[in-house]
C-alpha positions as CSV (number, residue, x, y, z in Angstrom):
1,M,-7.0,-112.3,-7.3
2,G,-6.6,-114.7,-4.6
3,V,-7.4,-118.2,-3.1
4,E,-11.1,-118.5,-1.2
5,P,-10.4,-118.8,2.5
6,G,-10.0,-122.5,3.2
7,T,-9.4,-123.7,-0.2
8,K,-7.0,-126.2,-0.4
9,P,-5.8,-128.1,-3.8
10,R,-6.4,-131.7,-4.2
11,R,-3.4,-133.8,-3.4
12,P,-2.5,-136.2,-5.9
13,E,-0.3,-139.3,-4.6
14,S,3.5,-138.5,-5.4
15,Q,5.0,-140.4,-8.2
16,W,8.4,-139.1,-6.6
17,K,10.8,-141.9,-5.6
18,T,13.4,-139.5,-3.9
19,T,13.8,-136.1,-2.8
20,A,17.5,-136.4,-3.6
21,P,19.7,-135.7,-6.9
22,V,20.0,-139.1,-8.6
23,P,22.7,-139.4,-11.3
24,L,21.8,-139.3,-15.0
25,T,21.5,-142.7,-16.6
26,H,18.7,-143.8,-19.6
27,D,16.5,-144.8,-16.7
28,S,16.8,-141.9,-14.3
29,F,16.4,-139.4,-17.5
30,L,13.2,-141.0,-18.3
31,D,11.7,-140.8,-14.8
32,L,12.5,-137.3,-14.9
33,L,10.7,-136.9,-18.0
34,Y,7.8,-138.7,-16.5
35,G,7.6,-136.9,-13.0
36,R,9.3,-140.0,-11.4
37,T,12.2,-138.3,-9.9
38,P,12.4,-134.4,-9.6
39,L,16.0,-134.1,-9.9
40,I,19.5,-135.4,-11.6
41,R,22.8,-134.0,-11.1
42,L,26.2,-134.6,-12.5
43,P,28.8,-132.2,-10.5
44,N,32.0,-130.9,-12.5
45,F,30.6,-131.2,-15.8
46,V,32.6,-128.4,-16.7
47,S,35.6,-127.5,-15.5
48,D,36.2,-124.2,-13.2
49,A,38.5,-122.5,-15.7
50,Q,35.6,-123.1,-18.6
51,A,33.3,-121.6,-16.4
52,D,35.2,-119.0,-15.7
53,R,36.1,-118.3,-19.1
54,L,32.7,-118.4,-20.5
55,T,31.5,-115.8,-17.2
56,K,34.4,-113.1,-18.5
57,M,33.5,-113.6,-21.5
58,L,29.4,-113.4,-21.4
59,L,29.1,-110.3,-18.4
60,P,29.4,-107.3,-20.9
61,T,26.6,-108.4,-23.0
62,F,23.7,-109.6,-20.8
63,T,20.4,-107.4,-21.7
64,P,17.0,-107.5,-20.0
65,Y,14.3,-109.4,-20.8
66,L,12.1,-108.1,-23.5
67,H,9.3,-109.1,-21.4
68,A,9.0,-110.6,-18.0
69,T,6.3,-109.6,-15.3
70,G,8.4,-111.0,-12.0
71,P,12.0,-109.9,-10.5
72,A,14.4,-108.7,-13.1
73,V,16.5,-111.1,-15.0
74,K,19.0,-110.5,-17.5
75,K,20.3,-112.8,-20.4
76,V,22.2,-113.7,-23.3
77,G,20.3,-115.6,-25.9
78,V,16.2,-115.9,-26.5
79,A,13.7,-117.0,-24.4
80,Q,10.2,-118.1,-26.1
81,F,8.8,-117.1,-22.7
82,E,8.9,-113.6,-23.8
83,F,7.0,-113.7,-26.7
84,Q,4.5,-115.9,-24.9
85,A,1.4,-114.4,-22.2
86,Q,2.4,-114.0,-19.0
87,S,-0.2,-112.5,-16.9
88,A,-4.3,-111.9,-17.6
89,Q,-3.0,-108.2,-18.9
90,D,-0.8,-110.2,-21.6
91,F,-3.8,-112.1,-22.9
92,Q,-6.0,-109.4,-23.6
93,N,-3.0,-107.2,-25.7
94,R,-1.7,-109.9,-28.1
95,K,-0.4,-108.5,-31.6
96,G,-0.6,-111.5,-33.5
97,D,3.0,-111.2,-35.0
98,E,4.9,-112.8,-31.4
99,K,5.6,-116.1,-33.2
100,D,7.5,-114.0,-36.2
101,R,9.2,-111.6,-33.9
102,Y,10.4,-114.5,-31.7
103,F,11.8,-116.4,-35.0
104,D,13.8,-113.4,-36.0
105,E,15.4,-112.7,-32.8
106,V,16.4,-116.9,-33.2
107,A,17.6,-116.1,-36.7
108,K,20.6,-113.4,-34.9
109,L,22.1,-116.3,-32.6
110,R,22.5,-119.3,-35.0
111,T,26.3,-119.0,-34.3
112,L,26.2,-118.4,-30.5
113,H,27.1,-121.3,-29.3
114,A,29.9,-122.1,-31.7
115,D,31.3,-119.3,-31.6
116,L,31.5,-119.1,-27.8
117,G,33.3,-122.6,-28.3
118,T,35.9,-121.4,-30.4
119,K,36.7,-118.2,-28.0
120,T,37.0,-120.2,-25.0
121,G,37.6,-123.6,-25.8
122,E,34.2,-125.7,-25.6
123,N,31.3,-125.8,-27.2
124,V,29.4,-126.5,-23.5
125,W,26.0,-126.2,-24.9
126,Q,26.6,-129.0,-27.5
127,K,28.6,-131.1,-24.8
128,V,25.2,-131.1,-22.7
129,I,22.9,-132.1,-25.8
130,D,25.4,-134.7,-26.5
131,A,25.4,-136.3,-23.2
132,I,21.3,-136.5,-23.2
133,A,21.0,-137.7,-26.6
134,E,23.1,-140.8,-26.3
135,L,21.4,-141.9,-23.4
136,V,18.3,-142.3,-25.6
137,P,18.3,-144.0,-28.8
138,E,14.5,-144.7,-28.7
139,F,14.4,-140.9,-29.2
140,D,15.1,-139.0,-32.7
141,V,16.5,-135.6,-30.8
142,S,16.7,-131.9,-32.6
143,L,16.3,-128.1,-31.6
144,A,12.4,-127.7,-31.7
145,S,11.0,-126.2,-35.1
146,E,8.0,-125.8,-37.1
147,G,7.6,-124.7,-40.4
148,G,11.1,-125.2,-41.5
149,R,12.1,-122.7,-38.4
150,E,14.3,-124.1,-35.6
151,Y,13.9,-122.7,-32.4
152,F,16.7,-121.1,-30.0
153,S,18.3,-123.4,-27.4
154,G,20.8,-122.6,-24.5
155,I,20.3,-118.8,-22.9
156,F,22.4,-117.6,-20.5
157,R,20.0,-116.2,-17.4
158,N,21.5,-113.8,-14.6
159,I,18.9,-114.2,-12.1
160,D,20.2,-112.2,-8.9
161,G,16.9,-111.4,-7.3
162,G,15.2,-115.4,-7.6
163,T,11.8,-116.2,-9.0
164,P,8.2,-116.3,-7.7
165,I,7.0,-120.1,-7.4
166,H,6.0,-120.9,-10.8
167,C,6.2,-123.9,-13.4
168,D,7.3,-124.4,-16.8
169,W,4.7,-126.1,-18.8
170,C,4.4,-125.7,-22.5
171,P,0.7,-127.4,-23.5
172,Y,-0.5,-124.6,-20.9
173,D,1.9,-121.6,-21.2
174,C,2.0,-121.6,-25.1
175,L,-1.8,-122.2,-25.6
176,T,-2.0,-118.4,-27.1
177,E,-0.3,-119.3,-30.6
178,D,-0.3,-122.8,-32.0
179,W,3.7,-123.0,-31.1
180,I,5.2,-126.5,-31.2
181,L,5.6,-126.5,-27.7
182,S,2.0,-127.3,-27.0
183,R,2.0,-130.6,-28.1
184,I,4.9,-131.8,-26.0
185,E,3.9,-134.8,-23.4
186,C,6.7,-134.0,-20.7
187,Q,9.1,-131.3,-20.1
188,A,12.4,-130.9,-18.1
189,V,15.0,-128.4,-18.0
190,F,18.7,-128.5,-17.6
191,N,20.7,-125.6,-16.1
192,L,24.9,-125.2,-16.2
193,Y,26.0,-123.4,-13.4
194,L,29.1,-121.0,-14.0
195,T,29.2,-119.0,-11.2
196,P,29.8,-119.2,-7.0
197,V,26.8,-117.7,-5.2
198,R,25.5,-117.4,-1.8
199,G,22.3,-117.7,-1.7
200,G,20.6,-118.1,-4.8
201,G,19.0,-122.0,-4.1
202,T,16.3,-123.6,-6.1
203,T,13.7,-125.4,-4.3
204,L,11.5,-127.8,-6.3
205,Y,8.2,-129.1,-4.9
206,D,6.1,-132.2,-5.5
207,V,3.1,-130.0,-7.6
208,Q,2.7,-130.9,-10.7
209,W,0.9,-128.2,-13.0
210,T,-2.9,-128.9,-13.4
211,E,-5.9,-127.3,-14.3
212,D,-6.2,-127.3,-10.3
213,A,-3.3,-125.2,-10.0
214,L,-5.0,-122.2,-12.0
215,R,-6.9,-121.4,-8.6
216,F,-3.5,-120.2,-7.0
217,R,-2.1,-118.6,-10.1
218,D,-1.1,-114.9,-9.5
219,P,-2.8,-112.9,-12.4
220,D,-0.2,-110.5,-12.2
221,S,2.9,-112.7,-13.0
222,Y,3.8,-115.9,-14.2
223,G,3.7,-117.1,-10.4
224,Y,1.5,-118.9,-8.4
225,F,0.4,-118.5,-4.6
226,P,2.3,-120.3,-2.0
227,E,-0.8,-122.0,-0.3
228,L,-0.4,-124.7,-3.9
229,V,2.7,-126.0,-2.5
230,K,2.5,-125.9,1.3
231,G,2.8,-129.0,3.2
232,R,4.1,-130.7,-0.1
233,D,7.3,-132.3,-0.2
234,R,10.4,-130.6,-1.9
235,A,13.2,-131.2,-3.3
236,P,15.8,-128.1,-2.7
237,F,19.8,-127.8,-4.2
238,A,22.4,-125.5,-4.0
239,P,24.4,-125.7,-7.0
240,Q,28.4,-125.7,-7.2
241,V,30.2,-123.9,-10.3
242,G,30.3,-126.4,-13.2
243,D,27.5,-128.6,-11.6
244,L,24.7,-129.6,-14.1
245,Y,21.2,-130.1,-13.1
246,L,18.2,-131.5,-14.8
247,F,14.7,-131.1,-13.4
248,N,11.0,-131.5,-14.3
249,S,9.9,-128.0,-15.2
250,R,6.4,-128.8,-14.9
251,N,6.7,-129.3,-10.8
252,M,6.5,-126.2,-9.3
253,H,9.6,-124.3,-8.2
254,E,11.1,-121.6,-7.0
255,V,14.5,-119.7,-7.2
256,A,15.7,-117.8,-4.1
257,P,17.8,-114.3,-4.5
258,L,21.0,-114.2,-3.4
259,D,22.4,-113.0,-0.3
260,A,22.4,-108.9,-0.1
261,D,26.2,-108.5,0.3
262,W,27.1,-111.1,-2.2
263,K,28.8,-109.4,-5.2
264,T,28.9,-111.4,-8.0
265,H,26.0,-112.8,-10.2
266,R,24.1,-116.2,-10.6
267,I,25.0,-117.5,-14.1
268,A,23.7,-120.7,-15.5
269,L,23.1,-122.1,-18.8
270,A,19.4,-123.4,-19.6
271,S,17.1,-125.6,-22.1
272,F,13.9,-127.1,-21.9
273,M,13.8,-130.1,-23.7
274,G,10.0,-132.4,-24.1
275,V,8.5,-135.1,-26.3
276,L,6.8,-135.0,-28.9
277,P,4.7,-137.9,-29.0
278,S,4.4,-140.6,-32.5
279,D,0.9,-139.4,-32.7
280,V,2.6,-135.8,-33.3
281,T,5.8,-136.9,-35.3
282,G,3.7,-139.3,-37.6
283,G,7.0,-141.8,-36.4
284,R,9.2,-142.0,-34.0
285,P,9.0,-139.7,-30.6
286,K,11.3,-136.9,-30.7
287,L,12.8,-135.0,-28.0
288,I,13.5,-131.4,-28.6
289,F,15.2,-128.8,-27.1
290,W,14.5,-124.9,-27.1
291,S,14.8,-121.9,-24.5
């Protein structure tokens, strides 16, 4: 199912103030959440030595995603994405137990980051969460949760083969069940890069998800056809070891594959974050984290 010849998406005016990475501050973080800047960078957020210790410990434990319709991705941890519909066929084959199976997997991982911190000298997931939380005293900050069950945050991903053009926007992605994630009003992601790579860069596009984007959706995957982003501004970046990047995941983005002759893996720690507004929380807005 493709795009009709001559079809063009509507071009809303960009809110981006820049296409270059900016430092992490209170204002830049809010700009990121609400689409006014695409990208935040903190260089050398962890040392090369810490990244190497984590990588050596993690490498033997990577396993394939339980379910993913794009290029192969391996992980340590669990992604909510593995339990949501990703293609047209997925929507037709839901069993109804996806949420329970997800939370069963989460329960096995409660101490993952604390254990890694004990063994490597630093809980890097907690370090990222703390750095973000201290910037936004106007938000309550916590793991995403519902019905007394917490989501998992902080998946380690091995993405060597790249990804299609896609976005991560739970108010659309998570509508197959009543995930609390479908009620957020904005969404971003952090990635802490742990390995040197050649190739494997990320490109963000000045196109946020709207219903118009569905005309360009690849029905066989979670991706979108390139016509959706043709001619739009872009913000490419090629991270170094220890760099922490945050970007607005509602923006279309893609990851290039590693160069064919590169022998090591593209490994990063990642988590989504989003804001539940006061009309959902019944009190202060809440910044929630999940993977």
